[in-house]
N, C-alpha and C positions, 0 to 999 in steps of 0.2 A: 703243387707243392708250395707251401707258404714261404715267402721270402726269397726263394731262389729264382733266378731268371735263366732261361735256356735258349739254346740255338736250335732252330729247325734245320737239320742237315739235308738241304734240298738244293737243286739247281733251278735257277729262275732264268727267264728268257730275256734276250735283247729284242724288244719289239721293233721290227723293221720299220724304218721311216719315222721313228719317234724322235722328238726334239732332243737337243743336247742337254737333257735334264739328268743325264747319267744313265748308265746301263740298267736294264731291268734285272736287278741282281739281288741276292739274298741280303737282308739287313739283319745282321746277327744281334742277338740281345747283348747288352753290355752294361757295365757299371754306370750308375747314374751320377753325373757330376756336371759342373759348369763347363760348357764347351770352351769358354774363353780361357779357362784355367787348365784345360786338358793338356796332358803331356804331349808334346810333338815328338813322334817317333823318328829316330834316325834311320838312314837307309839300311837295307839289309846287308849284312856281311855273313857269308857262308861259314866263316870261322866261328861265328856265335852259335852255330847249330850242331846238334848231335846227329851223327849218321843214323838213318833209320834202317834197322836190320831188314833184309829182304826175306820174308818168311816163305815157307813152302805152301803153295796154294792148291796142290793137286787134288786134295780131297774136298774142295769147295765146288758149289754149283758153277757151271761155266759162266753164267751172267755175272755172278758175284766175283769170280776169279778175274774176269776181264775188266770189271769195273775197278777192282782194287789195283790191278796193274796200271790201268789208265790214270787213276787218280794219283798214284805214286809218281808216275811220270810227269803229270801236270805240276805237281808240287815241286819236284826236282827242277823242272824247266823254269818255273816261275822264280825260284830262288837263284838259280844259276844265271839267268838272263836279267834278273831284276825287272821283270815285266809287270810285276804287281807291287803294291806298297806293302809295308810290314803288316798292316792290319788285315789285308786281303790274304796274304800268305799265312798269317796266323790262323785265320778262319779256315783256310784250306787244310792246314795241319790238324785242326780239331776234328773236322769232318772225316778226314782219313783215319785219324786216331780212333774215332768212334766205330768205324767199320772194322778196323783191326780188333778193337776191344770186344765187339759183339761176337767175333769168331775166335775169341780167346788167343789171339796172336799178341800176347801181352808185351813182349819186348818191343815190338814195332809200335804198339799203341802207346807205350810209355814214352818212347822217343818222340813221337808226334806231339803228345801233350806237352812235353817239356819244351819242345821247339816253339809251340804256339805261345807258351808263357814267356819264353825268351823274346819272341818277336813283339808281343803285346802284353807287357806285364800289368797293364791297367785292367785286363780282363780277369779280375780276381776269381770270379766264379768258375773259371776253368780249372782251378785247383781242385774243385769237387770231382771233376772227371778223373784227374790223376789220383786223388785220394781213394775214390771208389775202386779204381783198378788195383792200387797197392793193397787195400784192405782185402780184396779177393784173393791175393797171392800171399797173404800172411805178413805183410810188411806194416804191422800195425802202428809202431811209433811214428813212422813217416806219414802214414795216413792221418793220424791224430793231429799232427802239426799242420797238415794241409787243410783238413776240415776246419781247424781252428782259424786259419786265415780267412776262410769264407764266412765262418760264423761271426767273426768280429765285424764284418761289413754288413751282415744280414742277421741281426740279433733276434728278429721275429720268426725265424725259421725253426720249426720244431723237428724237422728231419735231420738237420745238422747235429744237434746234440744226441739224437738217437744213434747216428752213425758213430759219433765219438764214443758213446756208451758201449756200442757193440765191440769196438776195438779194445777198449779198456777191459771189457768182460773176457775177450779172447786172451788177454794178457793176464787174466786172473786178478785184475786190479778192481776189486768190487766196490771199494769206496769211491774211486773216481767214476766208475760206471754209474753208480747210484747218483752221484752229484749231477752228472750230465743228464740222466733220465729225469731227475726232479726238475731240472731246467726245462726240459721238453714238456713235462707235465704242467708246469706253470703256464706255459704258452698255449698248450692244447690239452686241457685236462680230460676231455671226452674222446680223444683220439684213440681208436682201437689199438693201433700199433704201440702207442705210448703206454696204454693200460696193460697190454700183454707183457711188455718188457719190464714195467714196474712190478708185475706179478712174478716174473722170472727172478728178479733181484730179491724180492721178498722170500721166494722159495729158497734161494741160495743162502739167505741169512736165517733161514728157519723161522721166519715170521709167517707162520702158516695162515693165520686169520687174514692178514693183509694180502697174502698171496691169493687166497680164495676170493677176496673182495675184488681185487684188480682183475684176475683172470676171468671170473664170472662176468664182470662188466664187459670185458673185451669180447667174450664169446657171445654175449647177448647182442652186441652190435655187429658182430661178424660170425654168424652161426656156421658158415662154411669152413672157418679156420679150425678144423678138427684136431690139429696137433695140440691145441690148448687143452683138450680133454685129458691127454696124458699128464700135462703139468698140473691140472686140477686133481687128478687122481693122486699124484705125489703129495699135493698139499693136504688133501683129506686124509691120506695115510698118516701124514705128520700130526694131524689133529686126532688121530685114533678113530676116525669114522670109516671103518672098513667097507660098509655098504656103499657109501658115496664113492669111495675110491674104486670099487669094482664097477659101479655104474659108469663112471667116466672112462675107466680103462677099456671097457667094452666098445666105447665110441671113438677111441683114439684113431687118428689118421696121420697124414703127412703134410696137410695143407697148413702152412704157417701164416703169419700176419706180417706184411711188409708195409711201410709207410708209402704214401703216394710219391713216386719219384720219377719225374719226367725223363731223366737220363736212363734209368733202368728200363722204362717203357720204350724209349727209342732203341736201346740196345736189343731188347726183345724183338722189336719189329724188324730189325735188320736181318734176322735169320728166319723170317717167314716168307710165304709166297707173296705177301704184300710188297716186300722189299724187292723181290725179283721184278715185279711190275714197275717199281720206281726205277730200278737200275736199267731196265730195258728202255724206259722212257727217257732217261738221262742220256743214254748212248745215242738213241735216235735223235734227240734234240741237239746234242753236240755235233751230229753229222748234218744238221739242217733238215732232217726228215720230220717235219713238224706234225704231219698227219699221223705217222706211226707213233710219234711221241704222245700225241693227244690220246690215241687209242690206249696206249699202255697206262698213261696217267688216269684215264677214265676207269680202267680196270682196278687201279689202286683205290680210287674213290669208291667204286662199287664194293670193294672188299672192306673198306672202312669209311663209311660216309661222314663220320664225325672227325676224321683226321684233317686238321687244318693244313698241314704240309702237303697232303695229296691234292687238295683243292688249289693251293697256290701253284703247285707244279702244273696242274691241268690248265690253269689260267695262263701260265707262261707259254705253253704249247699253243693254246688258242690265239694268244697275241701274235705268236710267230706266223699263224695262218691268217692274220689280219681279221680274225673274228673278235674284234675288240669288245663289243657288247656282251658276247658270251663269256669272254674272259672276265669282264667286270662283274658279271653275275656270280661267277665262281668266287671271286674275291669278296664280294658282298656276303656270300654265304660263309666264307671263312671268318669274316668279321663278326657275323652273327654267332658263330660257334665260339669265337675268341675275340671279344670286343676290343681288347687293347693290343692285339697282335701287330707288332710294328712292321713286320714284313708285309702282311696283307695291306695295311694302310699305305705303306710306301709305294707298293706296286699299283694299288688302285689310284693313288695320287698321280703316278706317271701316266696311267691310261687316261685319266680325266684330263690331264694336261694335253695329252695327244689329241683328245677330242675337243680341245678348246674350252673345257669347263674349268677354268683356272681358279675361280672362287672355291669350288668344291675340292679341287686338288690341294689347295692351300690348307683346308681343314684336315685332310688326311695326312699331309706332311707334318703338320703341327702335332697330331696325335702320335705319329711315328717318333718324333723327336722328344716327346714327353717320356717315352720308354727308352729311347736311345739318343741322349743329347750329344753323344760323341760320334754320331754317324755323319761323316762328311758328305756322303752322297745325298742324304736327306736334306742337309743344310743347302747344298747346291741346287737341288731340285726345287726346294721351297723358294729359293732366291729367284730362279728362273720364272716360276709362276707369279711371284710378286712383281717382277718386271713387267710381265704381260698385263697385270692389273694396274700398272702405273704407280706402284708403291716402291719408289726407287730407294728411299732412305732405308726402309726395312730390308729391301733386297740387298743393299750394300752390306748391311750388318750380317746377313746370312752368308753372303759370299765370304766375308771376312772370317766368320766362324768356320766355314768349310776349309779355307786355305790354312788357317791356324792348325787344323787337325790333319790335313793332307796337302802339303805344299805343291804336289804335282798336278793340281787341278788347273790346268792352263786356262780353260774357258772362264773360270771364276776370276782369275787375275785380270784377264783381258776385259771381262765385263765391268769389273770395278774401275779399271782405267778408262774405259769408254764412258761410263756414267759420269765420271769426273770431268772428262773432256767435254761432254755435252753440256755440263753445267758451267763450262768456261773456267774450270779449275785445273789449268794445264800443269802447273807445278805439282799439284797433288797427284794428278794422273801419272806424271813421270816418276814421282816418288813411289807410287804403288808398283810400277814396273821395276824400279830399281830394287825394291824389297823382294819382288818375285825373282829377279835375277840373282840376288844374293842367296836366296833359299834354294833355287834350282838353276844353277849357273849354266847347265848344258841344254836348257830348254830352248829349242829353235824359235817357236812362235813368240816367246817372251823377248828373246834377243832381237827379233825382227821388229816387234812393236817399239822397243826402245830406239832402235836405229831410225824408224820412221819418225818418232817424236823428236829425236835429236836433229834430224834432217829437215823437218817440215812443221815443227810445232807452230801454232798460230802466234805464240809469244816468242819473238826473236831472241830475247834474252836467255831462253832455255835451250837454244840450239848449240850444237857442237859438231860442226861438219866433219872434222877429222875423225872423231870417235864414231860418228854415224857411219862414215865410209868404212872404217875398220870392221864394225859389227855387221854392216850390210853385206860386205864382201864375204865375211865368214859364213853368214846365213846362206848366201847364194851358193857358196861352195858346197854347203851341205845339201842344198836342194835348189836346183835351178828352175824357177817358174817366173811367170810374168810379174807377180807382185814383188818378188824379191829383186828382180832386175829393175823394176820401177823405183824401189827404194834406193838402190845403188845410184840410179840416175839423179834422184833428189839430193843424195849426199854429195855427189860430184858438183851439182849446181850450187849447193850451200858453200862449197869450198872454191867457188868461182871457176870451176873447170867446165865451161859450158859445152865445149866440144865433146868431152867425155860424157856429159849429161845427155847430149843428143844421141851419141853412140849407144848408150845403155837404154835410153828410151826406145830407140828403134829395136833393140834386142827384146825389150819388154813386149813391143807390138808383135814381133815375130813369134814369141813364145805364146802370146795370147791367142794368135791364130791357130797354132798347133794344139792349144788346149780347148779350141772351139768355144771361146768365150762369147757371150751374147753381144749384140750390136752396141748396147749402151756402154759396155766396158770399152769397146774399141773406140767409141766416140771420145770418151774421157782420156784414153791414152793418146789419141791423136791431138787433142787440145793441149795436153802436157808437152807433147813433142813440139808443137808450134811455139809454145811459151819458151822452151829451152832454146829454140832456134832464133827467136826474134827479140827476146827481152834481155836487157843488160842493166843491172846484173840479172842473171837468169835464175836466181834462187826462188824458191816457192814464196809467194807473197805472205807477209805476216804483219804483226803490229808490234810497236815498240813497248 
């Protein structure tokens, strides 16, 4: 479909043992914009969202019914517990909405689509989903408005003006319908769906010669669309050619002409046996039964070998089985079928990173970001690969883009701070952590990193023992482990409370033993303990 971008509603795997480049997750298509200028979404508030009506599912296949119930529960839990960011929740709502939409559970589908747009209004293309639903239930003015929003951002799409024209025609607004269709015709003058609809308008306006021209051209391109024979019969009758009218009337059928529409194709697939295989695979994958998931996804691939989503799903299950090379083969085939598919490129990039093929993974992440510049996971994964290749400046920029889009990326904040620390830019490292704390004030690892810097920064001027102790104690209270206890010890040392420093360092050693830390960690902790016992002042050494 020209101009529109679509989401593949599939579940992707977390590849066990994979580096912290982000989960092996779906990368949904999105509006293209400068990531540095992208809107930062605020945290979820359940008061922003519409309640999703719970439809009766008794007449659905068992696998479909169970999947709908499970997906609704996941969405509700994610929103209630704030366990996912706004973008992830929005994506989940769209996928659930499409499932409801496919089974004509329209009220539930509408609520899901509206919640998705509330959570992530940057995803203008989701207005198409809602508009298509509203058009199907006769709410044409609302559908026209929503189609218009998408059309303004994707002016090269000929499907959008077709949909607008359909709505106007249903409202008997023939002039507006004709204007929209002429816009579609200018974009795609040879498209069968455009020609057929231009013929319909000409027939309505009693321009019979134009109707014959348009309808005949459409039928030549799509002979199976036998409904056009009836329209041609009416046009020839208008021209007074009874023989031609009878000829076409005898061939009339019920097959019309629809423009290529990825959303409609997805909705159609959701009610086929193919979808049952996908649902079975998703449930098995979610339960960690990767072998069963792979078998189900393989059946989906066998049912439709050209379906990119089926191959991405199969790759996910194979990755869960640690069959990484086989998973990569499926993703490579997905890319052959759809060369710019951002999901396939992102996941293949993760697998190549997992295999240590960082230069190749970088290429795939860059392609994914060309299609989805607002994908924080792709920015973070690219940054991780760039670090492995020693390209620290580029990596820093990618981490920055990632946290601008999704401030909850703890690892990205810490990596930026670490890179600045390694470069001996300690004030800048602390500033990064301070910004992270401002954006996500309840994040424990960020608070701990700040406490460690304030207690033991190599630059003495940056230290603040009292604040370090306050934050370190708060973090330790949230999670008692040896690293947090060690930071408390450093903070006590910085405030010249050497006895307390010794006490907390001994606690750190005890916790490290309970945590079965390796010998090198124990050696370091013992050296720290000796320092606190013997040195006065006992603060961690630094420079003025």
